[in-house]
C-alpha positions as CSV (number, residue, x, y, z in Angstrom):
1,M,110.6,101.8,123.8
2,S,108.4,101.5,126.7
3,V,104.9,103.0,127.4
4,K,104.3,104.4,130.7
5,K,101.2,102.8,132.3
6,S,98.2,105.0,133.5
7,R,97.3,104.9,137.1
8,D,93.8,103.8,136.0
9,V,95.0,100.4,134.6
10,P,94.5,97.7,137.0
11,E,97.6,95.6,137.6
12,G,97.7,92.7,135.3
13,A,95.2,94.3,132.8
14,D,98.0,94.4,130.0
15,D,98.3,90.5,130.3
16,L,94.4,90.2,130.2
17,L,94.3,92.5,127.0
18,S,97.1,90.6,125.5
19,T,95.4,87.1,126.2
20,E,92.1,88.5,124.9
21,A,93.9,89.3,121.8
22,M,95.2,86.0,121.1
23,P,92.0,84.3,119.8
24,T,91.3,87.2,117.4
25,R,94.9,86.2,116.0
26,R,94.2,82.6,115.7
27,V,90.8,83.3,113.8
28,L,92.7,85.7,111.5
29,A,95.2,82.7,110.9
30,A,92.5,80.1,110.4
31,H,90.8,82.6,107.7
32,Q,94.2,82.8,106.0
33,T,94.8,79.3,105.9
34,R,91.3,78.4,104.6
35,A,91.6,81.1,101.8
36,E,95.2,79.4,101.1
37,I,93.4,76.2,100.8
38,I,90.4,77.3,98.5
39,A,92.9,79.2,96.2
40,A,95.3,76.0,96.0
41,A,92.0,73.8,95.6
42,T,90.6,76.2,92.7
43,R,93.8,75.8,90.8
44,H,93.8,72.0,91.1
45,F,90.1,71.4,90.4
46,A,90.3,73.8,87.0
47,E,93.3,72.1,85.8
48,F,92.9,68.5,86.7
49,G,89.1,68.1,87.6
50,F,87.4,67.0,90.8
51,A,88.1,63.2,90.4
52,A,91.8,63.6,89.6
53,T,92.8,66.3,92.4
54,S,94.5,65.0,95.3
55,I,94.1,66.6,98.9
56,D,97.3,65.3,100.0
57,V,98.8,67.1,96.9
58,I,97.3,70.2,98.0
59,R,98.3,69.7,101.7
60,Q,101.8,69.4,100.7
61,E,101.8,72.3,98.5
62,L,100.7,74.5,101.4
63,N,102.7,72.6,103.7
64,L,99.7,71.6,106.0
65,S,99.2,68.4,108.3
66,R,96.3,66.2,107.6
67,G,94.5,67.7,110.6
68,G,95.4,71.1,109.3
69,F,93.3,70.4,106.2
70,Y,90.6,68.4,107.7
71,H,90.1,71.3,110.4
72,H,88.7,73.5,107.9
73,F,87.0,70.8,105.3
74,A,85.5,67.5,106.2
75,D,86.2,65.9,102.7
76,K,87.3,66.9,99.1
77,R,83.5,67.4,98.3
78,S,83.2,70.1,101.0
79,C,86.2,71.8,100.0
80,F,85.0,71.6,96.2
81,E,81.7,73.3,97.4
82,A,83.6,76.2,99.1
83,V,85.5,76.7,95.9
84,W,82.3,76.8,94.0
85,I,80.8,79.3,96.4
86,H,83.8,81.4,96.4
87,L,83.7,81.7,92.7
88,Q,80.2,82.4,92.4
89,D,80.3,85.2,95.2
90,A,83.5,86.5,93.3
91,A,81.3,86.6,90.1
92,L,78.5,88.6,91.8
93,A,80.9,91.0,93.4
94,D,82.7,91.7,90.1
95,A,79.5,91.9,88.2
96,G,78.5,95.5,89.9
97,N,75.8,97.1,88.0
98,P,75.9,97.7,84.2
99,L,73.7,100.8,84.8
100,D,76.5,102.7,86.6
101,T,78.5,103.4,83.5
102,D,78.0,106.6,81.4
103,D,77.3,104.7,78.3
104,S,74.9,102.1,80.0
105,P,71.3,101.7,79.1
106,T,68.9,103.8,81.2
107,P,67.0,101.9,84.1
108,D,63.8,101.8,82.0
109,D,65.7,99.7,79.3
110,P,65.4,96.2,81.2
111,R,66.1,94.3,77.8
112,T,69.6,95.8,77.4
113,Y,70.2,95.3,81.1
114,V,69.5,91.6,80.9
115,A,71.3,91.2,77.6
116,I,74.5,92.8,79.5
117,E,74.0,90.3,82.4
118,L,73.5,87.3,79.9
119,R,76.8,88.3,78.1
120,R,78.9,88.7,81.4
121,F,77.4,85.2,82.5
122,F,78.7,83.6,79.0
123,D,82.1,85.4,79.3
124,R,82.7,83.9,82.8
125,C,81.7,80.3,81.5
126,L,84.5,80.7,78.8
127,D,86.9,81.7,81.8
128,P,89.5,78.8,82.2
129,V,88.6,78.5,86.0
130,Y,85.0,79.2,86.3
131,G,83.9,77.2,83.3
132,P,85.6,73.8,84.0
133,I,84.7,74.1,87.9
134,C,81.1,75.6,87.8
135,L,80.0,74.0,84.8
136,H,81.6,70.8,84.0
137,E,82.7,69.5,87.4
138,A,80.1,70.9,89.7
139,P,77.0,68.3,89.1
140,E,79.2,65.2,89.7
141,A,81.5,66.6,92.4
142,L,78.8,68.1,94.5
143,G,76.1,65.5,93.7
144,W,73.1,66.3,91.7
145,K,70.8,67.3,94.7
146,R,73.2,69.4,96.3
147,W,74.3,71.2,92.9
148,R,70.4,71.9,92.4
149,E,69.8,73.4,96.1
150,L,73.1,75.6,95.3
151,E,71.9,76.9,91.9
152,D,68.6,77.7,93.4
153,L,70.4,80.1,95.2
154,Y,72.6,81.5,92.9
155,G,71.5,80.6,89.3
156,V,67.8,80.3,89.4
157,P,66.8,83.7,91.3
158,A,69.0,85.5,88.3
159,I,66.6,84.1,86.0
160,A,63.6,84.8,87.9
161,L,64.9,88.6,88.2
162,A,65.5,88.6,84.4
163,L,61.8,87.3,83.6
164,A,60.4,89.8,86.0
165,L,62.6,92.8,84.4
166,L,61.2,91.7,81.2
167,G,57.8,91.9,82.1
168,K,56.5,88.8,83.9
169,Q,56.9,86.7,87.1
170,F,56.9,83.1,87.1
171,D,57.0,80.3,89.7
172,Q,60.3,78.5,90.5
173,L,59.8,75.5,88.2
174,I,59.6,77.9,85.1
175,S,62.8,79.6,86.4
176,R,64.7,76.3,86.9
177,M,63.7,75.1,83.4
178,L,65.0,78.3,81.8
179,F,68.1,78.1,83.8
180,A,68.8,74.7,82.6
181,A,68.3,75.7,79.1
182,I,70.9,78.6,79.7
183,L,73.2,76.3,81.2
184,E,73.2,73.9,78.4
185,A,73.7,77.0,75.9
186,A,76.7,77.9,78.2
187,I,78.2,74.3,78.3
188,D,77.7,74.0,74.3
189,L,79.4,77.5,74.1
190,T,82.6,76.4,76.0
191,H,83.0,73.9,72.9
192,N,82.4,76.6,70.5
193,P,83.5,80.0,71.8
194,G,83.1,81.6,68.6
195,D,79.2,81.5,69.0
196,L,79.2,83.8,71.9
197,D,77.2,86.5,70.2
198,Q,74.6,84.1,68.9
199,T,74.2,82.3,72.1
200,T,73.8,85.6,74.0
201,A,71.0,86.7,71.4
202,R,69.3,83.4,71.2
203,C,69.1,83.2,75.0
204,L,67.8,86.6,75.4
205,D,65.2,85.9,72.9
206,L,64.1,82.7,74.8
207,L,63.8,84.9,78.0
208,E,61.9,87.5,76.3
209,R,59.4,85.1,74.5
210,T,58.9,83.5,77.7
211,A,58.3,86.7,79.9
212,T,55.9,88.1,77.0
213,S,53.9,85.1,76.5
């Protein structure tokens, strides 16, 4: 099937348009390859841990050359960081707003809102992918300094928001200290998942007592 050219289209314009479209296809293919690497790496990091995961095994699973992998990631650590960020972004996207449902608390019920968000966080920590990667492997895989930098972007602001909703704003140091306590509770919960309700209640009490002190 052919398409009749318009007289207004200069000679060779079709070739130019086709050439201009090529970088877009390359970019899309690169994004797809990166997403496939992240998905495969997520499975391996969750199942085997950071230290035991082999980049070569991931490459072979995806039929990628060494150059194909290292075009996207400088090393295993940078790949792990991309996985960690992907999981955190997915968690934020999935969380939504608990106040959007018909049976949710009203906007002037911050305590219930914070309780729902705490419960969601602890539920994620019990997930067989999120928990091992984001709780157990991240500090060693990313290094303590980089892990803290990333948590300052994701976890610590969530605690600061919770405190503000419960009644008081604090500096970053207090938010960090409380976030560290909640992380410890989450790690303990992964070993004792039956304590979910109690852990949520105790952490909510900790935040509430801090915010009203």
